[in-house]
C-alpha positions as CSV (number, residue, x, y, z in Angstrom):
1,M,31.9,-6.0,-9.7
2,D,30.9,-4.5,-6.4
3,S,29.2,-7.4,-4.4
4,A,25.5,-7.3,-3.1
5,T,25.7,-6.4,0.2
6,S,26.2,-8.7,3.5
7,D,24.4,-10.0,6.1
8,A,25.3,-8.4,8.4
9,R,23.0,-6.3,10.1
10,T,23.0,-2.4,11.1
11,P,20.8,-0.7,13.8
12,L,18.6,2.2,13.4
13,G,19.9,4.9,15.0
14,A,17.7,6.9,17.1
15,T,17.6,10.3,16.3
16,A,16.3,9.1,12.7
17,D,12.4,10.3,12.2
18,N,12.1,10.8,8.3
19,G,11.2,8.0,6.2
20,L,11.7,8.2,2.7
21,K,10.1,5.6,0.5
22,I,11.1,4.2,-3.2
23,V,9.1,2.1,-5.2
24,V,11.5,-0.3,-7.6
25,V,8.7,-2.0,-10.2
26,G,8.9,-3.0,-13.3
27,G,8.2,-6.3,-15.5
28,F,8.7,-10.0,-14.4
29,G,12.5,-10.8,-13.4
30,V,14.0,-7.7,-14.6
31,G,16.0,-7.6,-11.5
32,K,13.8,-5.5,-8.7
33,T,15.2,-8.3,-5.5
34,T,18.8,-7.9,-7.2
35,L,18.6,-4.0,-6.4
36,V,17.1,-3.8,-3.5
37,R,20.0,-6.7,-2.1
38,S,22.6,-4.4,-3.4
39,V,22.2,-1.4,-2.4
40,S,20.4,-1.8,1.1
41,E,23.1,-1.3,3.9
42,I,20.9,-4.2,6.0
43,R,20.2,-7.8,4.9
44,P,17.2,-7.0,2.9
45,L,13.6,-9.0,3.5
46,N,12.0,-10.7,0.8
47,T,9.4,-12.6,0.2
48,E,10.3,-14.9,-2.2
49,E,8.7,-18.7,-2.9
50,T,10.5,-21.5,-5.2
51,M,8.6,-21.5,-8.5
52,T,7.3,-24.3,-9.5
53,K,5.7,-26.2,-12.9
54,A,2.5,-25.7,-11.6
55,G,3.0,-21.6,-12.4
56,E,4.9,-21.7,-15.6
57,A,0.7,-21.9,-16.9
58,V,0.4,-18.7,-15.0
59,D,3.8,-16.8,-15.4
60,D,5.7,-16.8,-18.7
61,I,9.0,-17.5,-18.0
62,S,9.9,-17.8,-21.2
63,E,12.4,-15.1,-21.1
64,V,13.2,-15.7,-17.6
65,R,14.0,-19.8,-18.0
66,G,17.1,-19.6,-14.6
67,K,15.0,-18.1,-12.6
68,S,13.9,-20.0,-9.3
69,A,12.3,-17.7,-7.3
70,T,10.0,-15.1,-7.4
71,T,8.8,-11.9,-5.4
72,V,5.3,-12.6,-4.0
73,A,4.7,-9.8,-1.8
74,F,7.2,-6.8,-2.0
75,D,11.9,-6.8,-1.1
76,F,12.5,-4.9,1.4
77,G,15.9,-3.0,2.1
78,R,17.1,0.2,3.4
79,I,19.8,3.1,3.5
80,T,20.8,5.7,5.9
81,L,20.9,9.2,4.3
82,D,22.4,11.3,7.1
83,A,21.3,10.6,11.4
84,R,17.4,11.8,10.8
85,N,16.8,10.6,7.3
86,V,16.2,7.3,6.7
87,L,15.4,5.8,2.7
88,Y,13.5,2.5,2.2
89,L,13.3,0.8,-0.5
90,F,10.4,-1.8,-1.5
91,G,10.8,-3.6,-4.1
92,A,7.3,-4.8,-6.2
93,P,6.7,-7.8,-8.0
94,G,6.4,-8.2,-11.2
95,Q,3.9,-10.9,-12.4
96,E,0.1,-9.5,-13.8
97,R,-1.6,-11.6,-11.4
98,F,0.2,-9.0,-8.3
99,W,-0.4,-5.5,-9.7
100,F,-3.4,-4.7,-7.3
101,L,-0.4,-4.6,-4.7
102,W,1.1,-2.1,-6.7
103,D,-1.2,0.7,-5.5
104,R,-0.8,0.7,-2.1
105,L,3.0,0.5,-2.5
106,F,2.7,4.0,-3.8
107,S,0.9,5.5,-1.8
108,G,3.7,7.9,0.2
109,T,6.3,7.0,-2.1
110,L,9.0,9.9,-3.2
111,G,9.6,8.5,-5.8
112,A,10.3,4.9,-8.1
113,V,12.4,3.4,-10.4
114,V,11.3,1.7,-13.6
115,L,13.6,-1.4,-14.3
116,V,13.7,-2.4,-18.4
117,D,15.4,-5.6,-19.5
118,T,14.9,-4.9,-23.4
119,R,14.5,-8.2,-24.9
120,R,11.4,-7.9,-23.3
121,I,10.3,-3.8,-23.4
122,G,7.0,-4.4,-23.3
123,D,6.9,-5.6,-19.8
124,S,7.5,-2.3,-18.1
125,W,4.8,-0.5,-19.6
126,Y,1.6,-1.6,-17.2
127,A,4.5,-0.2,-14.6
128,I,5.0,3.6,-16.0
129,D,0.9,3.4,-16.8
130,R,0.0,3.5,-13.0
131,L,3.1,5.8,-12.2
132,E,2.0,8.4,-15.0
133,H,-1.3,7.5,-13.3
134,H,-0.9,8.6,-9.7
135,G,1.7,11.4,-10.5
136,T,4.4,9.7,-9.7
137,P,7.7,10.9,-10.8
138,F,9.8,8.2,-11.7
139,I,13.5,7.2,-13.6
140,V,13.9,4.4,-16.2
141,A,16.9,1.9,-15.5
142,C,18.1,-1.3,-18.0
143,N,19.1,-3.6,-16.5
144,D,21.9,-5.6,-18.3
145,F,21.2,-8.4,-19.5
146,G,23.4,-9.0,-22.2
147,G,21.4,-8.7,-25.1
148,P,20.8,-6.2,-28.0
149,T,21.9,-2.7,-27.5
150,Y,19.5,0.3,-28.3
151,A,20.3,4.1,-28.6
152,P,17.9,5.7,-25.8
153,Q,15.8,7.5,-28.5
154,Q,14.8,4.3,-29.8
155,I,14.0,2.9,-26.1
156,R,12.5,6.3,-25.3
157,E,10.5,5.8,-28.6
158,A,9.4,2.1,-27.6
159,L,8.0,3.9,-23.9
160,D,6.9,6.0,-25.1
161,L,8.8,8.6,-22.4
162,D,8.7,11.9,-21.5
163,P,12.1,13.9,-22.9
164,H,12.1,15.0,-18.9
165,V,12.5,11.7,-17.6
166,P,15.6,10.4,-16.8
167,L,17.2,7.0,-18.4
168,L,20.3,5.3,-17.7
169,D,21.5,2.3,-18.0
170,C,22.7,-0.2,-14.4
171,D,23.5,-3.2,-13.6
172,A,21.6,-4.7,-10.9
173,R,24.2,-6.8,-9.7
174,S,26.6,-3.9,-9.1
175,R,26.0,-2.1,-5.4
176,A,28.1,1.1,-7.5
177,S,25.5,0.8,-10.1
178,A,22.6,0.5,-7.8
179,K,23.8,3.2,-5.9
180,Q,23.8,5.8,-9.5
181,V,20.4,4.9,-10.2
182,L,19.2,5.6,-6.7
183,I,20.8,9.5,-6.5
184,T,19.4,9.7,-10.0
185,L,15.4,9.6,-9.0
186,V,17.1,11.9,-6.2
187,E,18.1,14.7,-8.2
188,H,15.0,14.2,-10.4
189,V,12.4,13.9,-7.8
190,R,14.1,17.8,-6.6
191,N,14.1,18.6,-10.1
192,H,10.1,17.8,-10.3
193,H,9.1,19.1,-6.7
194,G,11.5,22.2,-7.0
195,P,11.8,24.0,-3.6
196,Q,8.3,26.0,-3.3
197,S,6.5,22.3,-3.4
198,G,7.2,21.7,0.4
199,R,7.0,17.7,-0.5
200,Y,10.9,17.0,0.0
201,D,13.3,18.7,2.3
202,T,15.5,21.2,0.2
203,Q,17.8,21.8,3.1
204,A,19.2,17.9,3.5
205,P,22.1,17.2,1.8
206,A,23.1,16.9,-1.3
207,P,22.1,13.7,-3.7
208,H,26.2,12.6,-3.9
209,Q,26.5,12.9,-0.4
210,E,23.1,11.2,0.9
211,L,24.1,8.3,-0.7
212,A,27.8,7.8,0.2
213,L,27.8,4.7,1.6
């Protein structure tokens, strides 16, 4: 399995002038911080705090017993696409009490990844609802927690997912798997907006070249 990013810091090139923003959302404990950490070329900025007994009365941890820390603002990572384009990754907090932050994070977003734990699929509904409300293109990635395996159509039906929304499996701990998730999103954004939309540089390198880290 590919390891998560090291602590090495990569300086941002002086010619980079176009920042593209992607948000990773989903329920509590689905692996958002892990995915950002796996694929970022820099040591990610994490706003994690240690979970306490007092928090158990607020956050449902029944399905994430091994979780000892949680994001309270957002995670931030970066990928250099080429000399001029940089991809910024924002991981949103999953607990309901932090959902008020999501609308601000969605502002100016190129697209979003909805991470899903199929053992707790209902935790993903709110993320999908807000993205659809904002008209933000998104894909759904089912993170591998070793739980029951479901057919893609079963997951689509459970999430009431539009047939045009890409659905794939992933392992957020794997750099290669996380890269494939982002490549799928970039391809979906291109298809969603089309060459006449003006919201994406259609002369930019192909997605597989952009994320060839």
